[in-house]
N, C-alpha and C positions, 0 to 999 in steps of 0.2 A: 398439260402439266403446269403451264403458266397461268391458268385461269384464275387462281386466287390472287394473282398480282394485278388483275385488271383494275382494282380499286385504287391502286397507288401509282400506276404507271405514269400518270401525269406529273407526279412529284419526284419519283425515283427512276433511275436508269439502271437496268440490270447489267452487271459487269461480269459475274461468273457464278456458277453453281458450286457451292462448297461440298455438299454431300446430300444424299437422299436417304431417308430412313423409313421406318414403318408408319409414322404418322404423317410425314410430308417431307418437304425439301427445305434446304437452307441455301440462301442466295447471298452473294455479296452485291450490294447496290450502291449507287452514287446519288446523293441528294442533289438535284439539279441546281437549286438556288444557292445552297450553302457550299456546294462543291465538296461534300464530305462523304467519305465511305462509311456505309453502315451495313448491317446484316438483317435480312428478312427471313423469318421462319414461318413456313406455311403449313396449313392443315389440308391434307388431300381431300379432293371433292368426293371421292368414293366413300369417304367416312361420314358423309353428311347425315346418315341415319344412326350413327353410333353415338348415343348421348353420353356415354362414359368418356370416350376419347375427347369429345367436344368439351365436356366439363373439365377434364384434366387440362386441356389446352387453354381454356378460359381461366382456370385457376392459376396456371403458371403466370399468365400475363398480369392478372390482378395482384398476385402476391409480389411479383417483381416490381410492379409500378409503385406499390406501397413501400417496398423495402429498398431504400437507397443507402448504399454503403460503398466505400472505396474498393472493397474486395468482392463486390457483387456486381454482375453485369448490369448496365443501365438500360432501361427500356424507354423508348421514345414514343411508340405508337402501338395501337392494338385494335383489332376489329374482327368480328365474326358476323357474316351475313346470314340471311334466312336459310340459304341452301346448305349451310354448314361450313362453307369455306371460311377460313380464318387466317390471320397472319399476325406476327409480332415483329416490330421494327426495333432493333437493339443496336447498341454500339458495336463497331468493328474493333476487334482486338488483334493487334499484330503480335503474334507470339506463337507458342507451342504448348499443346496440352501435355499433362503429365504422362498420359498413356504413350505418346510418341517418344517422350524422354525414356520411359522404361523399355520400350521396344527397340529403339534405334540408337540410344546413347549409352555410354557407360554411366554408372550411378553418379549423380552430382556430388560435389564435395559435401562433407558433413555440415559445415557452417551454412552452405546454401540450402541444403535439404531442411535444416532446422528452421531457417527463415521462411521457406515455403510452407512448412508445417505451421509455424506460428501464424502466418497470415491466413492460411486456410481455416484454422481454428477461430480466427477473428470473424470470418464470414459465417461459419457455423454457429458460433456463439451469438452473433447478431440475429440469425434466424431463430435460434432457440429462445432468446430473450423476448422475441416478438410472438412467441407461441407457435412457431412452425418447426416441424421435423422434416428433414430433406428426404430421407428414405432411399436415396439413390446416389450416395457419395461414391464416386469412382474416379479413376485418373483422367478419363476423357471429359469429365465435367469440371476439371480444374485446369486453368491455363496460366502459364508463366509469360509475363510480358514485362515491360519497363514503364515506370511512371515518368512524369514530366522532368524529374531530376535524374533520369536514367538509372534509377534504382530498381531492383527486382520487385515485381508486383504480382500477386496472385489474384485471379478473378474466378469466382464461382459462376459458371456460364449457363447452367441449366437448372431450373426449378420445376421441371415438368410434373413431378409427382409429390412436391412438397405439400404437406397437409397440416392444418392447424391442429394442435393437440386437443383443443376443446371442440373440434368440429364433429357434428353428429351425422354428417353426410357420408354415406358409404360409396366410395368411388372405385371400388374394385369388384369386378364380377366374381361370382362364386367360382372358386378353384383357380383363379388367376393370381399371378404374382407380379407385383410392381417392383422394378429394380432388376439387378443382375445377380444371378446365382453366385458368380465369382466374388462379387463384392456385396455380401449380405451378412446379416448378423444372425445368431442363433434364434433371436426372437422372430425373425422373418419366417422361420420354419416351425414355430409353435412353442419354442422354449420360453420359460418364465411367463407362461400364460399367453404368449403371443403378443404381448404389449410392446409395440415399437415406439420407443420414445427417444429423447435426445441422446441417451447413452448408446442406442443402436447406431446412430450416426457416428459416434466416436469409435465404435468397434470397426465399422467399415472404413473409416478414415485411417484407423490403425493398420488395416490390411494394405491400404494404399501407401502409407508411409514406410511400412516394413519393406514393401517391394521397391519403393523408390530409393531407400537407403542401401539395401543389400543387393538389389537386382534380382532377388529371388522371391517368388510368390510364396507366402508362408504356409499354404495348405497343400498337402499332397493328396492327389486324387486322379483317377483315370476315367471317371464317368460322373454324370450328374448326381446319381444316388450316392456315390462315394464322397462327392464334394459336399452334399448336404450333411451327410453323416460326420464328415470332418469338421464342418462348422459347429455341429452340435456337441461333438465328443472329443475330437482330436486336438492335442496341443499343437501350437505352431512349430514349424521346423526350428530346431535349436540353432542358436547362433554359432555353435561349434561347426555346423554344417554350412550355414549361409554366410558366415563371416569367419572362416578359419584363420585368417591373418590377424584377427583381433583389432580390426580398424575401428570398430564401433565401441566407444567407451561404456563402462558398466552403467552409468546413469542413463544413457540412451537406451540400452538394452532393457533396463528395468522399466523405463517409461513405455516402451513398446509392449512388453509383456503384460503390464497392467492394462493397457488399452485393449489387448486381445483376450482378456479374461472371459470365460464363458458366461459367468453370472454378471448381470448388470451392476449389482452392488459391489463387485470386486474391481470394477473399472474406474476410470476417471469419472467423477460425477457431473462434471460440466466442462464445456469447452474452455471457459475462462480459467478453471483450475489447471487444466492441462497446459494452457498457454502460459500461465505463470511459471510452471515447472520448466518449460522450454526457455523462458527468459532467464531463469536461474542458471541453466546450463550455458546459455549464450554469454552471460555476464562473467562466467569463469574463463571465457576465451575471448577477452577484449582485444587480443592482438589481431583478430580478423578485421580487416579494413573494409569499409563500405565499397570502396573502389574495386577491391578484389572481387567481392560478390557481384558488383555491377558488370565487371569484365567477364566473369564466368557466365552470368546469365545471358549477356549479349551474345557470347559465343554459342551457347546452346540454342538460342533462338535463330541465329544466322545459319547454324548447321542443320536446322530442321524446318525448312520452308513448308508452309501449308500447301497441299495440292490444290490446284485451281482448275476447274473444268469450265471453260468459257462458253457462253451462250449468246445468242442474238437477242436483242430486245424484241418483245412481242409485236406482231403485226398491228398496225394502227396506233402505235404508241405515240406519245407526245414528241419523243425524240425523232421518230420518223417524220412526223408532220413538220417539225422545225427544219429538218434536213430538206424536205421537199420545198418549203417556202423559200429557203435561201439557195435553191438550186444545187444542193449538195447530196441529194439522194443517189445512191449507187446501187449496184447489184449486190444483193445480200451476200455476206461473206459465209464461208463454210462454218459448220457448227463448232469446229474446234478452234476457231480464230477469235481474237478479241475484236469486238465491234464497237466498243465504247470509245469515242474520240477523246484524245487527251485534251484537257482544258487549255485555253489560250494563255492563261496566267497561272503560275504555280499556286496551289491552294495554300491559304494561310489560315490555320485553325484558330477558331475563337478560343481565347484562354479559358481553361476550365477553372472552377472555383477551387482554391487551394485548401489545404487543411487549416482549420481555424488557428489563428495566432501566428501564421507563417507568412513570409513574403517570398513569392516564387522568383526563381532566377529568370532573367529575360531570355526569350527564345532566341535561338541562333538564326532563325529565318529572317529577322529584322534587326536593325540597330537597336541597341539598348535604350529604353526610354529614360528621360530625365527623372531624378529622384523625387521631384516635386510635381504636383498635378499640372497637367498641360491641357488647356482647353481644346476640345475637339474642333478640328478644322473641317469645314464642309468640302467635299471633293470638288475640284475644279471641273466645270462642264467641258466637254470636248470642244476644241476650237473649230474643228471641221463641222459645218452645219449637218445636223443629223439627217435632214431631208435630202441631202446630196447622196447619201449612201443608202437611204431607205425611203420608202414611201411616206407621204404626209401622215397617215394614220400611225404607222410604226414610229415615226419620229415623235409624234405627240405622246405616244405611250412611253417611249424612253424618257422624254422630258418630264412627264408626270412622275416617273420613278425617281428621277434626279431631284425634282423639287421636294418630293416626299422624303427623300434621304436627307436633304438640307434641313427640312423642318424637324424631323425626328432627332437629328444630331443636335440642333439648337436646343431641343427639349431635354437633352441628355440621354435619349433612348438610342444608344449607340448600336446595339444589336439589331434593332428594327431598322435603323438607318443603313446598316450593312446589308440587310436583306433587300432593301429597296435598290441599292446599288447593284447587287448581284442579279436581281430581276431585270434591271436595265441592261446589264451585260449579257444576260441570256437572250434578250430580244435584239441585241445589236446585230446588224447585218455583217457580212463577211468583209468588214473594212478593218484592216490591220491597225491603222492609226487610231480609229475610234475605239476599238477594243483595247488597244494598248493604254489609251488615256483612261478609260473606265477601269482597267486593271490597276493602274497607278493610283486612282482615286480610292479603290477598294483597299489597296495596300496601305495607303496613308491612313484610312479610317481604322484599319487594323492596328496601326501604331497608336492612334489616338485612344482606341479602346483599351489597348494594353497599358498605356500610360495612365488612363483614368482608373483602370482596375488596380494597377499597382498603387496609385495614390490612395485609393479606397482601402486597400489592404494595409497600407502604412498607417492610415488613420485608425483602423481597427486594432492594430498592434499597439499603437500609441495609447489608445483608450484602455486596453488591457493592462499595459504597463502602469498607466496612471492609477488604475484600480489597485494594483499591487502596492504601489507607493502609498496610496491613501491608507491602505491597511498595514503599512509599515512592514511588509514582507519583502525586505530589501534583498535578500539572497535570491528569491524567486524573480524579483524585478530585474536584478542584474543579469541573471541567466537569460531571461526573456529578451532583454535589451541586447545582449551579445549575439543571440541567435538572429534577432531582427537585423542588426547591422551586417552580420555575415550574409544573410539572405539578400539584403538590398544592395550590398556592395558599397555602401556609403554610410557615414555616421551623421551627416548633416540633418537628415529628417528627424533624428532622435536627439538632437543637441539639448533641447529643453528638458527632456526626461533624464538625460545623463546629468545635467546640472542639478536637477532636483534630487536625483539619487545621491549625488555627492553632498548636497546640503543635509539631507536626512541622515546620511552616514556620519557627517560631522556632528550633528545634534545627538545622535545615539552615542557616539564616542564620548562627547562631553558629559552626557547624563551618566554613562557607565563609570567614567573616571570619578565623577562627583560621588557616586554611591560607594565606589571603592575607597575613596578618602574617608568617608564617614565610617565605613567598616574598620579602617585602620585606626581611627581615633577611638573607637570603642573596643579595640583589641579583638575584633572578629576577623582574624586574619584569613581563615578559610573562605569566608564570604567575600573578602576583598580580592582574594585570588580568583574566585569564580567570576567576579565582575571584570577583572583585568583580562581573563581568558576570553570573555565575550568581546572585549575591545579588540583583541588581536584577530578575532574572526572577521571583524569589520575592517581593521587597519593592521594587517599582518606585518608591515614594515616599520612600525613605531618602536624605535629602540628604547625610548624612555619607558614605555609601558612594559616592555620585556624586562627591563631592569627592576621596575617596581614589582612585577609579578614574581621575579626570583626572590626579592626581599619578602614579599608576602608569604610565599611558600616556606621560606626559612623560618619566619616568625610562627607560621601555623604549625610547623614541625616542632619547634621549641615548645609552643603552647601544648601541643599534643603530648610531648614527653612529660611536661609538668603535670598534665592531667593524669597520665599513667602513673607517675610517681605518687601523686596525691591519692589516687585510687588505691595504690598498694599500701600506703600508710593508713588509709581509712580502713581497709580490710584488716590490717594488723591491729588497729585499735579495737575493732569489733571483736576480733578473736580474743584479745586480752580481757576485754569487758565481759564476754561470755564466760571466760574461765574464772574471773573474780566473782561474778554473780553466782556461778554454780558452786563456788567454794564458800559462799556466804560472807565474803569480805565486802560488806556493804560500804564501809568507809572508803576503801580503795575504789570500788566501782563507782561511787558517787563522785569522787574527785575526777576519775577518768571521764565520766559522763559530762561533767562541766567543761573539761578541756575539749571534748568532742563537739559540744554545742558551740563553743567559741570559734572553732576552726571550720566546721562544716555547716553551721547554722542551726537555728532552733528547729526548723522543719525536719532536717535530717535526724536530729536528736530526739524528736518527739516519740518515735516508736521505741527507742531505747528507754526513755523515761517510763513509758507504759509498762515495759517488761520489768524495770526496776521496781516500780510501785507494786506490781502484781506479785513479784517474788518476795518483796519485803512484807507485804500483807500476809502472804502464805506462811512465811517464817514466823511472823509475830503470832499467828493463830496457833502454830505448832508449839511455840515456846509457852504461850498462855495455857494451852491444854496440858503440857507437861508440868507446868507450875501448879495447876489445879490438882493434878494427880498427886504431886508431892505434898501439897497441903492437906489432902485427904488422908495421907499416910503419916501426918504429923511431922514430916521432914521439912520444917519451916526454913531451914538454911538453904536447902536445894530449891525450895519453892521461891524463896526471896531472890536467889541468884537468877533463876529463870525469869522471874517477873522483871527484875532490873534489866536483864538483857532485852526483853520484849519492849520495855519502856524506852530503852535507848534507841531501838529501831523505830518505834512508832510512838513518839512522845504524846501525840494527841489522841491516842486510842483510848476511848472511854472505858472499855472493858478491862484493859490492862491497868488503868488508873485506879478503878474501884478495887480490883483484886490486890493491888499494891497497898492500899489503905488497910485492908483486912490483915495483910501480912505484917504491916508496921505495928498494929495493935498486938499481934501475937509476939513479935520480937521484943517490943517494949516491956512486956511483962518480965523478961529476963534481966532487964536493966531499969528497975523502977526509979533509981536515984539519979540517973544520968540527966544532966541539964545541958542545953545547948550553950556554947560559948557566946557571950554577949559583951566582949571587950574589943577595943580598937586593935590592940596588938595580940600576937600569939603568946600563950603562956610558955614558960621555959620547958615544961615536961612534954610538949608536943613533939619535939625532936626525938625525945627518948621513946615515945610511943611509936613513931614512924620507924625508928631503928629496930624496935622489937618486932614490928610487923614484917619488915624486910628480912629479918633473921629467920622467922618462921617460914616465910615463902621460900627462902634459899634452902632451908633444911628439909624442904619437901613436905611441909605440913600446911597445905593451902586452906583447909577448913579452919584450923586454929587461927591462921593469919586473917581469914575473912571475919571470924568472930571478933578478933582484936580490932579490926578496922571498924566494925559496926559499933563497938564500945567507944572507940575514939570519936567517931562521928556523933554518937550520943552525948559525949562529953564536950567536944570542941566545936561541934556544928558541921555544916556542909562546906568544909574546906576543900579547895580544888585538889590538893595533894592527896587527901584521903579518898576523894571521889575517884581519882585516877587509879589509886591502889585497889580500891574495891572493884573497878571495872576489869583490871588485869587479872585479879584473883578469880573473879567470876568466870571469865573466859577460860582460865586454866582448869578450874573445877569442872566446867561443862565439857571441855575437851576430854578430861580424864573419864568423865562419866560415859561419854560416847564411846571411848575406847573400850571401857569395861563391857558395855552392852554388845559391841561388835565381837569381842572375844567370847562372850557367853553365847552369842548366836552361832559363832563358828563352832 
């Protein structure tokens, strides 16, 4: 059973068997030099002729090694020999898989379940974006653990049947099914053409999440055939059955129902889309504190310890040889007992790379490092001569490791230096003082590594903040700065960035206030208010700016009221203008048009002038046509009246002018002896003539009054009084004529 481990038994020590499955076994092991617990997954030797299983096993390792993500298990090593034996070395995760939570625990709280779902979708989305479909999403492939900040963390731990979407290799034998019937999609059984894509993973994860939240598996069946049919045709168990108390809100119910749709096009189309929907639900419940989730997750993990089946190290292992060399070999322990000796010094894990832009909290295992970079200190060699406790050759080997550690630390290669110290410790004889000194040197180097790493991370964050400040993204820079200070627990490393942020904020405030002042000067009060509002975003406690903002808003409101009043007046003027133009009152319309231009500008009056000119031209043509018709009927008086009216409207119209000349000749034949008045003063009988004309007009004889005016003009000339009388009489005669025509038409 342990044959596949022969290739690594010199580097790893077997601690326990976790479980054994169809392809092989899974072991918990300890890295001898790093003193770190890891997991080894093996491929059984009896499958050495099964090319499909070997290909699947190889594909899992290759996929996982390429796919590095916080929510995907990390792979450290991988190998397959000619006989078909293979193994994968991966990180050890202290936690509990979702299958155990479903089977042994009450459903987690809804906030924790949503957080687990969001992180699981992050892992699936990462796979999908890189062209992989998992095809075996199930609760035993997802583990709940805690990250370095003791916050809930989900890990996708098995990629055994992940397949690239564009892969042409067929890795399933005819008639076989990869995955689990219980957690499968309709496409696994031939629905939608049998195409298993990313949306199939979302369906199977929907099954997991439904069961995790409600504690009820969403498909009812009593046999495999019924289960397959239910996946293809049966709707999930209604929430009225699985959640009779109504604990699950409608938004979450709708989310799960969409995930479990039978047709892929009706589901969530991507893990990222589903994850954004979950974030929206989480944002509506901001009262859930991270510490609450952390406490609940820790309780679930502690209440569900993973089963451990302990085993002995294989015969002839490096551990056995070391025990024999130092006289510590004992009678092999029974199979069920732990045989791995506890390390002499407590393991101190090497700090893992944090999320970009963050500064991790110092570990509780060691004192907090200083906020500024500290130079690595070489471990102090043990004061007791190594040769006293070990032979000369062993002492030389230990000293070589110590020297190598000093050299690597001096070059800044701290991890390599730590490996050298741990190698020296592994070779050290059973001398408590020497091992204690080596352990202290390792511990000190851990502190130096942590201090160096923290200083590096501080530099990275400072660089990022500097980039934001260079781009004048002050709000983002301030948020990043606050997070960095909170993470580091000290503000001193970021004093320069804080000072520069304040300077840029002051410059922005000054520029915005200047622009607001210019807007005030040009009476652009709304613009001034906008600039002042931006100032308050940068400097919310500025009382002077608040006062000026109130003033700007008041001025803007007054200006808006004036604009509304002016607009109302403008619309009234347009309405009156249209009414006068329609009635043919061109004199009134012309005067109103001039007032409109003076108040609202020539550009605003230009369309009105075009309408005025067009209407006047049309009326002139109509009057001229009517005058010509009257002239053809020998009604020279009416023709002359119409022509005079047309000439008053369009004095420069050539056609009207020529027609008026013809009419003048016809009218002059009626008064051959009339001569124009050619004296400085008015003759005494002019007043008498005007009185006679007025009497005829008042007596209701406009045509006789008009003839009298024409005779007076022929006698006395173009006197303004006579011209005005003639215009008034002409308008009255035309109005009477239009009235007669309307009555005749009626």
